[in-house]
ChimeraX commands (.cxc) that place a marker at each C-alpha (Angstrom):
marker #1 position 2.78,-2.98,-14.64 radius 0.5
marker #1 position 2.70,0.64,-14.21 radius 0.5
marker #1 position 3.16,0.25,-10.46 radius 0.5
marker #1 position 6.42,-0.86,-10.75 radius 0.5
marker #1 position 7.34,1.61,-12.56 radius 0.5
marker #1 position 6.58,4.36,-10.08 radius 0.5
marker #1 position 9.42,5.71,-8.12 radius 0.5
marker #1 position 9.32,5.36,-4.19 radius 0.5
marker #1 position 8.54,8.76,-3.52 radius 0.5
marker #1 position 4.93,8.05,-5.80 radius 0.5
marker #1 position 4.61,4.68,-4.60 radius 0.5
marker #1 position 4.47,6.12,-1.22 radius 0.5
marker #1 position 1.47,8.70,-2.08 radius 0.5
marker #1 position -0.84,5.89,-3.15 radius 0.5
marker #1 position -2.86,5.04,0.09 radius 0.5
marker #1 position -5.07,2.50,-0.95 radius 0.5
marker #1 position -3.30,-0.16,-3.04 radius 0.5
marker #1 position -6.53,-2.24,-3.93 radius 0.5
marker #1 position -8.10,0.81,-4.87 radius 0.5
marker #1 position -5.07,1.68,-7.35 radius 0.5
marker #1 position -5.09,-2.01,-8.83 radius 0.5
marker #1 position -8.98,-1.91,-9.16 radius 0.5
marker #1 position -8.68,0.94,-11.15 radius 0.5
marker #1 position -5.98,0.03,-13.22 radius 0.5
marker #1 position -8.36,-2.92,-14.05 radius 0.5
marker #1 position -11.05,-1.37,-15.27 radius 0.5
marker #1 position -8.92,1.17,-17.17 radius 0.5
marker #1 position -7.61,-2.21,-19.05 radius 0.5
marker #1 position -10.81,-3.38,-19.78 radius 0.5
marker #1 position -12.06,-0.61,-21.01 radius 0.5
marker #1 position -8.89,0.17,-23.58 radius 0.5
marker #1 position -9.94,-3.78,-24.52 radius 0.5
marker #1 position -13.38,-3.04,-25.46 radius 0.5
marker #1 position -12.61,0.05,-27.15 radius 0.5
marker #1 position -10.20,-1.85,-29.43 radius 0.5
marker #1 position -12.37,-4.20,-29.86 radius 0.5
marker #1 position -15.18,-2.39,-30.99 radius 0.5
marker #1 position -16.59,-1.47,-34.59 radius 0.5
marker #1 position -16.36,1.85,-34.32 radius 0.5
marker #1 position -12.52,1.66,-33.35 radius 0.5
marker #1 position -12.26,-0.61,-36.30 radius 0.5
marker #1 position -13.66,1.53,-38.61 radius 0.5
marker #1 position -11.67,4.52,-37.69 radius 0.5
marker #1 position -8.35,2.44,-37.87 radius 0.5
marker #1 position -9.21,1.32,-41.47 radius 0.5
marker #1 position -9.81,5.49,-42.03 radius 0.5
marker #1 position -6.54,6.02,-40.27 radius 0.5
marker #1 position -4.65,3.60,-42.85 radius 0.5
marker #1 position -6.44,4.76,-46.18 radius 0.5
marker #1 position -4.89,8.47,-45.13 radius 0.5
marker #1 position -2.09,7.50,-44.24 radius 0.5
marker #1 position -1.59,5.35,-47.51 radius 0.5
marker #1 position -3.02,8.56,-49.65 radius 0.5
marker #1 position -0.80,11.29,-47.82 radius 0.5
marker #1 position 2.04,9.37,-48.04 radius 0.5
marker #1 position 1.90,8.97,-51.66 radius 0.5
marker #1 position 1.02,12.36,-52.28 radius 0.5
marker #1 position 3.82,13.48,-50.45 radius 0.5
marker #1 position 6.28,11.13,-52.18 radius 0.5
marker #1 position 4.69,12.55,-55.37 radius 0.5
marker #1 position 5.49,16.32,-54.12 radius 0.5
marker #1 position 8.80,15.66,-52.58 radius 0.5
marker #1 position 10.32,12.75,-54.02 radius 0.5
marker #1 position 14.02,13.47,-52.99 radius 0.5
marker #1 position 13.20,15.25,-49.36 radius 0.5
marker #1 position 12.02,12.70,-46.63 radius 0.5
marker #1 position 11.54,15.53,-44.37 radius 0.5
marker #1 position 9.54,17.57,-46.39 radius 0.5
marker #1 position 7.32,14.88,-47.02 radius 0.5
marker #1 position 6.99,13.83,-43.03 radius 0.5
marker #1 position 6.02,17.74,-42.64 radius 0.5
marker #1 position 3.45,17.60,-45.37 radius 0.5
marker #1 position 1.88,14.50,-43.77 radius 0.5
marker #1 position 1.81,15.91,-40.58 radius 0.5
marker #1 position 0.52,19.22,-41.49 radius 0.5
marker #1 position -2.59,17.21,-43.86 radius 0.5
marker #1 position -3.37,14.32,-41.81 radius 0.5
marker #1 position -5.82,15.54,-39.48 radius 0.5
marker #1 position -8.07,17.86,-42.39 radius 0.5
marker #1 position -7.78,14.58,-44.52 radius 0.5
marker #1 position -8.86,12.45,-41.79 radius 0.5
marker #1 position -11.85,14.68,-41.25 radius 0.5
marker #1 position -13.12,14.96,-44.82 radius 0.5
marker #1 position -12.76,11.05,-45.34 radius 0.5
marker #1 position -14.61,10.60,-41.70 radius 0.5
marker #1 position -17.10,12.50,-43.32 radius 0.5
marker #1 position -17.46,11.00,-46.77 radius 0.5
marker #1 position -17.91,7.76,-45.35 radius 0.5
marker #1 position -20.68,8.90,-43.19 radius 0.5
marker #1 position -22.59,10.21,-45.75 radius 0.5
marker #1 position -22.06,7.38,-48.04 radius 0.5
marker #1 position -23.75,5.38,-44.94 radius 0.5
marker #1 position -26.70,7.54,-44.58 radius 0.5
marker link #1:1,2 radius 0.2
marker link #1:2,3 radius 0.2
marker link #1:3,4 radius 0.2
marker link #1:4,5 radius 0.2
marker link #1:5,6 radius 0.2
marker link #1:6,7 radius 0.2
marker link #1:7,8 radius 0.2
marker link #1:8,9 radius 0.2
marker link #1:9,10 radius 0.2
marker link #1:10,11 radius 0.2
marker link #1:11,12 radius 0.2
marker link #1:12,13 radius 0.2
marker link #1:13,14 radius 0.2
marker link #1:14,15 radius 0.2
marker link #1:15,16 radius 0.2
marker link #1:16,17 radius 0.2
marker link #1:17,18 radius 0.2
marker link #1:18,19 radius 0.2
marker link #1:19,20 radius 0.2
marker link #1:20,21 radius 0.2
marker link #1:21,22 radius 0.2
marker link #1:22,23 radius 0.2
marker link #1:23,24 radius 0.2
marker link #1:24,25 radius 0.2
marker link #1:25,26 radius 0.2
marker link #1:26,27 radius 0.2
marker link #1:27,28 radius 0.2
marker link #1:28,29 radius 0.2
marker link #1:29,30 radius 0.2
marker link #1:30,31 radius 0.2
marker link #1:31,32 radius 0.2
marker link #1:32,33 radius 0.2
marker link #1:33,34 radius 0.2
marker link #1:34,35 radius 0.2
marker link #1:35,36 radius 0.2
marker link #1:36,37 radius 0.2
marker link #1:37,38 radius 0.2
marker link #1:38,39 radius 0.2
marker link #1:39,40 radius 0.2
marker link #1:40,41 radius 0.2
marker link #1:41,42 radius 0.2
marker link #1:42,43 radius 0.2
marker link #1:43,44 radius 0.2
marker link #1:44,45 radius 0.2
marker link #1:45,46 radius 0.2
marker link #1:46,47 radius 0.2
marker link #1:47,48 radius 0.2
marker link #1:48,49 radius 0.2
marker link #1:49,50 radius 0.2
marker link #1:50,51 radius 0.2
marker link #1:51,52 radius 0.2
marker link #1:52,53 radius 0.2
marker link #1:53,54 radius 0.2
marker link #1:54,55 radius 0.2
marker link #1:55,56 radius 0.2
marker link #1:56,57 radius 0.2
marker link #1:57,58 radius 0.2
marker link #1:58,59 radius 0.2
marker link #1:59,60 radius 0.2
marker link #1:60,61 radius 0.2
marker link #1:61,62 radius 0.2
marker link #1:62,63 radius 0.2
marker link #1:63,64 radius 0.2
marker link #1:64,65 radius 0.2
marker link #1:65,66 radius 0.2
marker link #1:66,67 radius 0.2
marker link #1:67,68 radius 0.2
marker link #1:68,69 radius 0.2
marker link #1:69,70 radius 0.2
marker link #1:70,71 radius 0.2
marker link #1:71,72 radius 0.2
marker link #1:72,73 radius 0.2
marker link #1:73,74 radius 0.2
marker link #1:74,75 radius 0.2
marker link #1:75,76 radius 0.2
marker link #1:76,77 radius 0.2
marker link #1:77,78 radius 0.2
marker link #1:78,79 radius 0.2
marker link #1:79,80 radius 0.2
marker link #1:80,81 radius 0.2
marker link #1:81,82 radius 0.2
marker link #1:82,83 radius 0.2
marker link #1:83,84 radius 0.2
marker link #1:84,85 radius 0.2
marker link #1:85,86 radius 0.2
marker link #1:86,87 radius 0.2
marker link #1:87,88 radius 0.2
marker link #1:88,89 radius 0.2
marker link #1:89,90 radius 0.2
marker link #1:90,91 radius 0.2
marker link #1:91,92 radius 0.2
marker link #1:92,93 radius 0.2
view
């Protein structure tokens, strides 16, 4: 599918079209395997929990200002995600 999106100039740079295809298939397979893995599902669960927590907190702090809610969410997401991941790892051990 990505090949179709390439410009004619970029398509002409690909010398080994079969190699390009097999690499694309392998990458797609790895992506599918990752999405079906337990690690991905655990991380996805953490992501949903963090998103819910931060959105509730942001609405409490800035009930009328959507922009400030988004800024609060973006500024705090990574730290809360890491804290939640550590907490879950400690809980499992």
